[in-house]
N, C-alpha and C positions, 0 to 999 in steps of 0.2 A: 471216273470211280477208279479205285485202286483195289488191289486184291483183299485188303483187310475189310472192305465192305464199308462204304459210308452211309449211314442211316440217318434219318432226320427224327429227331427228338422234340416233341411239342410239349409245352407246359404253359401254365397261366402266365408265365414272365416272357415268353417268346419261343423262337425256334432255333435249336442248336444242332450243329453237325457232330456226330459221335462215331468214331471209328470203333464199332463195337463188334460186329459179327464177322467171323472169320471162317470161311467155308474150307480153305485149303485148295489145292490144286484140284480141279474137277477131272472126271475121266470120260468126258463127251468125246474127244478126239479118239481115244482108245475103243470105246463102244462102237464108234462109227467105223473106225478101220477094221475091227473085227469081223463087221459085217459086210465089208467090201464097199461101203458107200463112199461116194464123194460127198464133199460139203453141199453141192448142189443137191444130190439125192436127199440128204437130211433136211435141207431147206424146203424141199417141196413137201415132205412129210409134216414138217412144222408149220407150213404155209407162211414161210418167210424168205429170206434171201441168204444166198451163200455167204455173202459179207457178214451178215448178222450171226451166222453159225460160227465162223472165223472168231468173231468178237466173243461168242459164248465160250469158245475152247480156249481162247488166250485170257479169258476172264476181264476183258476190257469193258464189258457190259455187265451190269449187276444181274445175277441170276435170282429172280424173284420166285417165291414158292409156286405160284400159279405155272411159271414157266417151267420150273424143274418138274413139276407134275407132268406136264405136257411133254417134255423131253424123255422122262421116265416111261410114259406110257408108249411113246413111239418105239422105245427100245426093248420094251416088255420086261423093265427091271424095276426096282425100287428107287425112290428118290436117293436112299442111302449110298446105292450102287452109283448113282450119277455124281453125287458129291465126292465120293472117293475117300480118301484117307484123311479128312479134315480132323477127325477125332484124335489122330496121332499127333498133331501140330503141338508143339510145347506151348503151354501157357493158355490153352483153350479148355473150355468145359462144356458139356453138352446139356442143353435144356430142352425138354420135350415139347413139341409143337403139335397143335391140334387145329382143325377147322372149327370155329365155335358152333357151326351148324351141326356138328356131329358129336359134340363133346357134352352134351347135356345127360341128365339121368342122375340119380342119386349116388351111383358110384363114380362119377367123373373124377378122374385124376387120383383115385384111391391106389393104394399099393397092390390091390387085387386086380386093377384094371390091366386088359391086355396091353401089350406094347403100343406106344404111341406111333402114329404113321411116320414121324420123322423127327429129327432133332436139328435145333439151330445150335452152332458153336459160337460162343462168345468168349472174349479175352477174359480169364479168370479174375485177374487183378481188378478189371472194371466191373464185372458182374457182382462180385461180392461187395461192392459199395452199395448195391441196390437191395441186397437181401441174402438170406441163406439159400445157396444154389438148389437144395433138395426140396425147397418149397416154392421154387419159381417154374412157371410153365409160360409158353408163348400160345397165345390164342389168334388166329387169323379172324379178324373182324368181318362180319356180314352186315350189309344194310346201310341206311342212311340216317338212323334215328340220332346219332351222335355227331352229324355232320355240323360245324366244320371241324370240330376237334378230332373227330375220327372219320376215315373215309373207309368205303368198302374195299376190303383188301389189306388194310393195314395190320401190322403185327403189334399185338399189346403183350407186354411183358407183365405177368400178373404174379403178385406175391400171395401164396395162398395162406400164410401165417397171419395175414392182416384181414381179419373177418368182423371185426368190430369197427363200424364206420363212425366212430367218434371224431375222426378228423375228415373234415369235407374232401372229397376228392372223387375219382372216377372209381367204380367198384364192379366187378362181375357178380351178378346175381342170378340164382335159378328160380324160373318160375314155370311150373308144370313140366319139368324135365327139360326145359328150354333155357339156354344160357343168354343173358343180355348183359351189355355194359351201359351203366348208368351213372349219372352224376347224384351222389347222395351227400346230404348235410343233415346234422343232427341238431335240433333245438337245445340250447344249453339249459333251459329249465325243464321242459316237458320230457326231454329226452326222445321225442318223436322224430321221425325221419321224413325229409322231403326227397322225393326220388324224381329226377328230372332228366329228359332227353334235351340235349343241347340243340336239336333241331326243333324250332318252335312249332313245326306242323304236328309234334307229338305231343301227347298230354304230360301234365306233371301232376304227380301224386303227393299230397300233403298229409301229415299227421299219421304216418304209417307206424304201426307198432313194430319195433325191431325184430320182435318174435314171429312176426307173420312172414317175413322174408328169409331166403337162405343166402348168405353172402358167401361167395367162393373164394373171394381175394380182392385185393386192391391193385389197380393198374399202376405200376410204377415207371414205365417207359413206353413209348410208341415209336415204332419204326415204320418208315414208308419209303417205297421206291418211287423216284422221281422220272424214271424212264417209261 
């Protein structure tokens, strides 16, 4: 992995590697040194090795969101404090990121909602090819209903401007204040929807009236840590 952050992008036509996410130089070493800790001291608190901590600090190892949260908790700071000055890097743009389990409710992602837990920084030239940045959010996927397309912990980039599922694809829908990612297709004649989980262990719902569900947006990119 290099500092630009290599992510895996899955689509129906295959798997692609995309250098999309840019964190910038993190502040792990500074936060550790400010507390007078050795790399082994931090490793003990993270339940890992000093070698791994060295890789985190040099960004030789990809810093996933769960890992960043754990590091932030150990230091008693926010994820943004761990990431450092990524937002000041030229050519990057911040996209708000949420845990899908905590992002439900009728006001999710509205302008009135409180500040998101953290941001992911994408290369602006690349992200604008996927949609208008002010309509994009990142959701960390939870559960196995969309296996193998989506894994627990994957990052799904969602375009909130695409709320009409006329085009078959993965959509985020809200059911009883819970957000779920499902595959949705529309019948060309009846205009009714089929809502499907890619994992065959979960049910498929056919002939659903579009007015009976709330579509939050369409998934336009998927990122996954391989480590």
